N, C-alpha and C positions, 0 to 999 in steps of 0.2 A: 518548453511547456507552453508555448504559445499554441494557438490552435487555428485551424482553418475551419471556417464556419460550415457546418454540415446540417442539412435539413432532412433527416431520415423520415421515411413514412413509418409512423409509429407501429402500425399493425405488422409491418414486415420486419421491424427492427428485432423484436424478440425472436421471431422465427429464424431469422438469419443468424442470430447469435447462437441459438441452440444447435442449428445445423453445423455451424462453425465449430462449436465445442464437441459435438458428437464425432465429427471427422477427426478433430484434433486429438481426441481421446486416444486414438490408436497410436499416436506417437508422442503425445504431450509431456508436459512438465507440470507440475502443479503446486508454493510459499508460503510454501512457506506457510504453512498454516499460519501460519504466522510464522512462516519463516520468521516472523517477527524480528528479525533483527533482534532476535532474541526478544522481541518485543511482543507485541501484539501483533504481526500481524503481524507478515505481514505485513498488516498487515496489508495489504496489497498493499500489503502490500508489503523488507528483510525479515527473517524470523529465527527463532532460537528453538528449534524442535528438540524435544527431550530424547527422541530415539537416537541410538548410536549405531554407526556402521559396525558390522560384525568382524571386520578385519582391517588391518592397516593398509594404507595406500602403498603402491610401489615406491621404492626409494629413488625418487627423481624430483627433487624439490629445489628450494631456493638457490642452493649453491651452484646449480647448473643453469639457473634461469636468466642470469644477467645477459648472457648471449652476445656480449659485445664482440667477442672473438669467434663466435660460432660461424662455421662455414654455411653459406646459404645454398639450399638445394636449387637445382635448375628448374625443378617442377614446383608449382605452387603447393603450399601446405594446406591441406583440407582439414578444417576443424568443425566440430559440431557445437552449436550454441543452443542451449536449452532455455526455454522461457514459457511462461504460462499466461499468454495474452491472447484475447480474441477480439472480434469486432474491429472497430476502427483502430484500436491500439495494435492489434495484430497486423493490420494492413500497413500502418505506419512503420512498424518494426521491419516488415518485409521490404518496405521501400528503402530503408536505410541499409539493410543487408545488401540489397541489390546495388545500391549506390557504392557501397564499400567494395564489393566484388568487382565492379566495373572501374573503380578508381585506381587499381593497381593490379599487378599480376603475381604477387608473392603469396597471397593468402586467399583461400576460398572459404567463406563461412556457409555452412549448411545448417539451416534452421531446423530445430526439432521442437514442435509446439505441444505443450501440455494443456490440460483443462484449466488449471489455475495455479497460484503460487504453492499451495499445499501439495498438490500432486507432483510438482517439480521436486520438492524436498523429499517426498517419499521415494520417487524413482531415483533420485540422486543417491539416497542412502543405499539402495540396492546396487547401484552402479559402482559406488566406491568400494563396497564390500567385495565385488567381483573384479576389481581393477579394470572397469570398463567405463569410467567416468568421461564425460565430455570435456573438451578443453576449456570451455567457458559456460557459465550458467548464471541466469538471472535469479540469484538466490544468495543468502548469507546465513551463517549460523556460527555464533560466537563460540559455542561449546565445541563444535567440530574444528574450528580454527585452532582452539587451544590444544586439541588432541592431534593436530598435524594433518588433518584431512584437506585443508586448503593451503595454497601456496602464499607465503608472505610476498608482497609485491614491492618492497622497499628497494631492492636491487634493480628491478626493472625501472622503477620510477627514477632512481638516481642516475641511471644510464640514459634517460630520456630528457634532453635539454628543452624540449617543447612542452613538457607536461605543465609547468607553472602552477605549483601548488597554491600560491597566493591567490590565483584567480578563481580557484574552486571554492564554493560557499563552504566555509569552515565547519559549520554544524553538520553538514552532510558528509564532508570528508571524515570528520572525527567519528561518525557513526560506523565507519568501516574499519576502525582501529581496534586491535585486541592486544592488550598488554603493551601498548606503545608501538606496535607494528601495524602497518597498513595491509590488511588482508583482503579488503573489498573496496571497490571503487563505486562511487555514486553514479547511477545512470540517470536518475531523475528524482525529484522530490514530490511529496504528496501530503495533502492534509484534507480532512473531511470538511466540506463547506455545504451551504444550503442552496438548493435550487427551487424556484417557485414559479408558478404560472402567473403571468401578469394579469390576465383577465379575471382570475379567481380573486386576487387581491383587490382589483378595481371594483368588481361586482359588490364586494362587501365593504368598500371604502376603507380598506386597510392600507396604511402607509408602511411599506417595507422598512423605512428608516426607524420606525417605532419598535421593531422586533429586535430589541437589544437584550432581552432576557428570555429564559425558557418559560417563565410564567406568562410573558406577553405572547409567546408563540402558541402556548396551549390555549390561551383565550382566543387568539385568532383562529386556531384550528377548530375550536368548538363552533365559532360563527360560520365557518366555511363548510363544515360537515353537513351532508344532506342524506336524508333517509326516506325510504318509501315503505311505510309501515315499520316492520322490524328489520328491514334490509337496508344496509348502508349503501348508497349509490355513489357517494362522493366523500372521500376522506380528507380531513383537514391537513393531515401530514402523514408521511411514511418514513420513520427511522429505518436505517438499514439493519438487516439481521446481523446479530453477533454482538460481542461485548464492546466493540470499538466506539460506537456512538455514545453508549452509556458511560464508558470510561472517560471519554472526552468531557462529558457533562460533569462527572465527579471531579476531575482535575480543575475544571472551571469553578467549582465550588470550594476548592482548596483542599480536596482530599488527596491522599497518597496511597501507594500500594505497599510500600515498606516504611518503617520508621527511619529516622535520620541515621541511626547507627546500623541500619540494614539487618537487624536481628529479629524484627517483629513484623509480621504481615498485618496490615491495617485495613483490610478490605471489609471489615465489619463495623467501621466507624459510622458516626451519624451522617457524615457527608455521603458515604456510600449508600447506606440504607435509605435515607430520605430521597436521594436522587433516583435510585433504581425503583423504589416503590412508586414514585410518580410516573415513571415510564410504564410500569405494570398497570397502574390505574388508567392512564391515558389510552392504553391499548385494549385492556380487557373490561374495565368498569365503565369508562366514559365512551369508549368506541369512537374517539375522534382521531385515533392513529391506528395504523396497522403495519405489520411486517409481512414480507414474503420470505419463506424459508425453504430449505431443502433443494432438491433438484440436482442437476448435473452441472459441475463447474460453476460458472458465474450466472447460472439461470435465474436464481433468485434476484440477483442484482439487476438484470435487464427487465425482469417483470416489474420491479419497482420503478425503473425509468419509464417503462411503457405505460404504467398507470398515470404518470404525470403527463407524458406526451399525448396520451389519448383522452385526457380530461376526466380521469377517474380519481384524481387526487390533486390537492392544491400545491404540494411540494414534497420534497424528500431531502434527506441528508445523505450525501454521497461524495465520492472522490473528486478531487480537482481534475483528475484524469478523465472524468465523464464528459468533459466539455466537447469532445469530438463527436459525441453521440446525441447532442442536444440541439434543438432549433431555437436560437436565441432571438428569433422574431416573436416567439411565444413565451420563452423562458428567460428568467433573469437569475442572478446569483447574489448571495450575501454571505457575510461571515456567520459562523456559529455564535449564538448568543451567550451571555453570561447569566448571572443570577442576581435577583434583587438584593441589594445591600452588599454584594460581593465585588462586582466589577466586570470588566470585559472577559469574554471567554478565553480559555487557555487550552484548546484542543491540541492534540499531538500533531507535530509536523515531522515527517521522517523521510529518509532517503531510501529509495529502492536500489539495492546494491547488487553488484555482480562480482563473481570471483572466479578463480582458476583452481580447480581441484589439484591436489599435490601430486597425484600419481601419473600425470601426463608427461610426455617427453619434453625436453628442453626446447625442441623445435616448435612444438605445439604451444608451449608456454609463451614463446615470443609471438607467435601468430595470434594467440588469444589476446595478449596485451595490446597488440596493434589494433585489433578490432574494437576492444573496449574503449581505448583512448580515442579512436575515431568517433565512436558514438557520443562521447562526452566532450567533443570539441565545441568551441563556441558556436560555429555555424550549425552543427547538427543538434546540439542541445536546444538551440533556439528553434530549429525546425520542429523538434519533438514537442516543445512547449506550445508553440503556436498551433500545432495540429492535434494536440491531445488535452491541453489544459494542465498538464503536470508542470512542476516548477523546474526551470533550467538550473543546472548545477554549476554553471560558470557565470560570474558576475559580468564578464565581457559580453555574454549573450544578450543581457538586458540593455546594453548600451548601443546595440546595433540599430541603425536607422530602420531596418525592417521590423524589428521588435517594437520600437517606439511607435511606428505608424500603425502597427497591428493593434497594440494596446489602446491606442486612441480610438480606433474604430470598434474595438471589442472590449469594452470595460470589464466584462466578466472575467477576462484573463488576468486582471490585476488583483482580484479578490484573494486567491491563494497566497500571493505574495504579501498582501496586507495582513492576512491572518497569521502567516508564518512569523511575522515580526513580534508577535506576543504569544507564540505557541509554546507548548510543553515538549520536552525531549521524549523520545520513545523509551519505554521501560526496558531496561536490560535485565532479563530474567536470570538471576544467579543459579537457578535450579535447572537450567537447560530447557525451560518451557513448561515446567510442572505448575508453576503459579498461573501462568497464562492459560494453561489447559483448564485449571480449576475455575477460572473466571469465565471461560467459554461455556463450561457446563452450567454454571450458575446463571449466565445470561439466557441460555435456552430455557431453563426452568422458569425464569421471570417472563420472558417474551412469549414463549410458546405454551408452557404448561400452567401459567397463571399462578405460580408459586410465590407467596409473599417474599419480598426482597430480603427481609431479615432472616428468614429461614434458609433461603438459597445462599446468601452470603456467609452465614454462620458455618454452613457445611463446607463452603469453598475455603473459608479462612482456616478451618481445622485441617483440611487436606493440604493446603498451601504451606501452612506453618510446619506441618510434619515433614514435608519435602525440604523446606528451608533448613530445618534443624538437622536433617541428615547431612546436608552440605556443610553447615557450620561446625558440626561435631566431628567431621572427618579428621 
């Protein structure tokens, strides 16, 4: 999750992303709507979609996967790897696929690119139902794993003396476990951080070190917002579309999604209503913040980035993985703030996971495992981190001289790591994504439709509680 500094031409950035996604749409993947790791998300980033495949996978699972005594073919095994990444992320993924293919002659990885994480999950659902799933996919789904649609990887790991579980960041590794079994491997970690224009803060004499609370950020955003009559020409801040940023802010205020006993949905609590109502106010009433929404794939995401890069906004809240698309001669990074009287922020830090669908042959299982563990090796996870801004999944990657030198020259690369040290774990949705879906709908009502937070969250709570009760009463 280090990154190689990139200075994109802002005007061309969005256009190239959209073209990339339009072409990729023909073959793509798309997470996880939150594939959420059963989470949110997700979400860009693992997810827990509620949709279920309509048929069971072919009977070719873990018992045949260890492969220690499996005879190797003289021809390389070709496997498809599905993922929903575009822009610099897509380029870096292709670079590692090429590196892998050229490093050995036993496996050939054929990339299949989708528009985003959610599209990947949707297409994977159809592929599993028709026994045509790829051998590896950048996606995870706890509910599907429980139903046997993904391969448990424990035998493969046990037969691999080079895996070294101790070296993998444990919180990321644990996010890939289901009922004590390892179904998914962490490819990289992510958390939402803050990016801001240095010149905008300097122009208004705002010290970034003072932005330790959301209240302080709103005050700074109000100072930096510029209008020409009734038209806003420069926004003080741009949260990212979706529930993610607002959920992070709620968790930082001490809110929760479920009660401690897991029986009650708590998304209509004071922490939720007050936080989401402030976001609604900042966007619609005060006009100091705005969001881009809709479009194809990650289009809304890159429009947000483009606003900051082209000087139409002072900053935005985005993924640690955005660093490969930003010019850090203009931009700097900081952690998400907390709240007055509460303490430091506690946004979610999650692993983006990959798995092996259960219906593929034993030969392809072995090939897929070889590719996934190559990607998460110390050298390659460090490469991914340095070139994308995502968090490396192996501790040994952070100890390399290359990473240390890079971090010293690129201080923004350390911000995700610092934030992850006090981050919240991703929400594991017991309903298979129904609670997460309810929050997504509520977020759209608040961010787009200007619906009062209390109203939107009350409706979401009723829907989510109904779905949770169905699970609990089975």
